[in-house]
C-alpha positions as CSV (number, residue, x, y, z in Angstrom):
1,S,182.7,57.3,15.0
2,L,179.3,57.2,14.3
3,A,178.7,60.2,16.2
4,L,181.4,62.0,14.8
5,A,180.5,61.1,10.8
6,L,177.2,62.6,11.7
7,T,178.3,65.1,13.7
8,A,180.3,66.8,10.3
9,L,176.6,65.9,8.4
10,H,174.2,67.5,10.4
11,G,176.2,69.9,12.6
12,G,177.1,69.2,16.7
13,G,173.9,69.6,18.0
14,A,172.3,67.6,15.5
15,A,169.1,65.6,16.8
16,Q,170.9,62.5,15.0
17,V,173.7,62.7,16.6
18,K,171.9,63.5,20.4
19,E,170.5,60.0,19.5
20,N,173.5,58.5,18.2
21,Y,175.3,59.5,21.4
22,S,172.1,58.3,23.7
23,R,172.3,54.5,22.3
24,A,176.5,54.9,22.5
25,R,175.6,55.9,26.1
26,Q,173.2,52.8,26.8
27,L,176.0,50.7,25.6
28,S,179.3,52.1,27.1
29,Q,177.4,51.6,30.5
30,L,178.1,48.2,30.3
31,D,181.9,48.5,30.9
32,S,181.7,52.7,32.6
33,D,185.6,52.3,33.2
34,S,186.5,52.0,29.7
35,S,188.0,55.2,28.5
36,K,185.6,55.1,25.4
37,H,183.0,55.4,28.1
38,F,184.3,58.9,28.9
39,T,184.8,60.1,25.4
40,I,181.0,59.0,24.5
41,M,180.2,61.4,27.7
42,I,181.8,63.9,26.1
43,G,180.2,64.0,22.5
44,S,177.2,63.4,25.1
45,W,177.5,66.9,26.7
46,L,178.7,68.5,23.4
47,N,175.5,67.7,22.1
48,S,173.7,69.1,24.8
49,F,175.7,72.4,24.7
50,I,175.7,72.6,21.4
51,G,172.3,72.4,20.9
52,A,171.7,75.0,23.7
53,E,170.2,72.1,26.2
54,L,171.8,73.4,29.2
55,Y,169.9,71.4,31.5
56,D,170.8,68.6,30.1
57,A,174.4,69.9,29.5
58,Q,174.7,70.3,33.5
59,S,173.7,67.3,34.3
60,L,176.2,65.6,31.8
61,S,179.0,67.6,33.0
62,N,177.9,66.3,36.9
63,E,178.0,62.7,35.8
64,L,181.6,63.9,34.2
65,L,183.0,65.0,37.1
66,E,181.4,61.9,39.1
67,L,183.0,59.9,37.0
68,A,186.1,61.7,36.8
69,A,186.5,61.3,40.5
70,R,185.4,57.3,40.4
71,K,188.6,56.8,38.4
72,D,190.5,59.4,40.1
73,D,192.9,60.1,36.6
74,V,193.9,63.7,36.2
75,S,193.4,63.4,32.1
76,Y,189.6,63.0,33.2
77,L,189.7,65.4,36.0
78,V,190.9,68.0,33.8
79,E,188.4,67.8,31.1
80,A,185.2,67.0,33.4
81,K,186.7,70.8,34.6
82,R,186.9,72.4,31.6
83,V,183.2,71.1,30.0
84,R,182.0,72.0,33.9
85,G,182.7,75.3,33.5
86,M,182.0,76.0,30.2
87,T,178.7,74.9,31.5
88,L,178.8,77.6,34.5
89,F,179.4,79.8,32.5
90,Y,176.3,79.8,29.9
91,V,174.2,79.3,32.7
92,G,174.9,82.7,34.0
93,D,177.3,81.2,36.9
94,F,180.7,83.6,36.3
95,A,182.1,82.9,39.8
96,G,181.2,79.2,39.2
97,A,182.8,78.6,36.3
98,R,185.7,80.9,37.5
99,A,186.5,78.5,40.5
100,I,185.9,75.3,38.3
101,I,188.2,76.1,35.7
102,E,191.0,77.7,37.8
103,S,190.9,74.6,39.0
104,A,191.7,73.0,36.0
105,L,194.4,74.8,35.4
106,E,195.9,73.8,38.1
107,L,195.8,70.3,37.4
108,H,196.9,70.6,34.2
109,D,200.0,69.6,33.0
110,P,201.0,70.7,29.2
111,E,203.6,67.5,28.7
112,H,200.6,64.7,30.1
113,H,197.4,66.2,28.5
114,R,199.3,67.3,24.9
115,Q,196.9,64.8,23.2
116,H,193.7,65.8,24.2
117,A,193.4,68.7,21.6
118,V,193.4,65.5,18.8
119,R,191.5,63.2,21.4
120,Y,188.8,65.6,22.1
121,G,189.7,68.5,19.5
122,L,190.4,71.5,21.6
123,D,193.4,71.7,24.1
124,P,192.0,71.8,27.5
125,L,194.5,74.5,28.9
126,V,193.6,76.8,25.7
127,C,189.9,76.4,26.4
128,C,189.9,77.2,29.8
129,D,191.9,79.9,29.3
130,A,189.6,81.6,27.2
131,Y,186.7,80.8,28.9
132,L,188.6,82.3,32.4
133,A,189.2,85.8,30.7
134,Y,185.2,85.9,29.5
135,A,184.2,84.9,33.4
136,L,186.6,87.5,34.5
137,L,185.3,89.9,32.1
138,F,181.9,89.3,33.6
139,L,182.6,89.3,36.4
140,G,184.3,93.3,36.0
141,Q,188.0,92.2,36.0
142,S,189.0,93.6,32.7
143,E,192.8,93.6,32.7
144,Q,192.7,89.8,34.2
145,A,190.8,89.2,31.5
146,I,192.5,90.5,29.1
147,C,196.0,88.3,30.3
148,K,194.5,85.5,30.2
149,S,193.2,86.0,26.5
150,D,196.6,86.9,25.6
151,E,198.2,83.7,27.2
152,A,194.9,81.5,25.7
153,V,196.1,82.6,22.1
154,E,200.1,82.5,23.0
155,A,199.5,79.0,24.2
156,A,197.2,78.1,21.0
157,E,200.1,79.2,18.7
158,A,202.8,77.2,20.6
159,L,200.5,73.9,19.8
160,H,200.5,74.1,16.0
161,H,196.5,72.8,16.0
162,P,194.4,74.8,13.9
163,Y,191.6,74.1,16.0
164,T,192.6,75.4,18.9
165,H,194.1,78.6,17.6
166,A,190.9,79.9,15.9
167,F,188.9,79.1,19.5
168,S,191.9,81.2,21.6
169,L,191.6,84.0,18.3
170,A,187.9,84.3,18.7
171,F,187.5,84.1,22.5
172,A,190.1,87.3,22.3
173,A,187.5,88.8,20.4
174,F,184.5,88.5,22.5
175,V,186.4,90.0,25.1
176,R,187.9,92.9,23.5
177,Q,184.4,93.4,22.1
178,N,183.0,93.1,25.1
179,L,184.9,95.8,26.8
180,E,183.2,98.2,25.1
């Protein structure tokens, strides 16, 4: 809870947020099967990701995948694959990002994962569609990128979750801007 307040005050990549998540991770290791541990791991990843500490983000995304596989929970796998795909995208592995994002989309169930936007701040379907569109663009598949981007915007509009909608529009703009 403190990390969320610190994020609002200092920004998601701030050192204070990192310190708080680091301590929370230490404490949550005592009960690594709890849902709180997974949420703390997502927060730690996000802090590294936003702070452009991509080596740490890669390591944390691997840990999240391992944790999700151990728990054998589709909800965790969707989120772990989402963050892994986002990380791969920003380290320039567009083909790897595409593959893992597509595998997350195969697991996604809109009805079952409806609360993810509230729990993790962003709907995984929209996020995956948006990042997949961007990866497709960088892989030279412009028409597919536009279609996937449009799907992300359409899905976001149906959710009525303002941040997810804004996210989809931003990525749609990124895709179209990079077509030039």
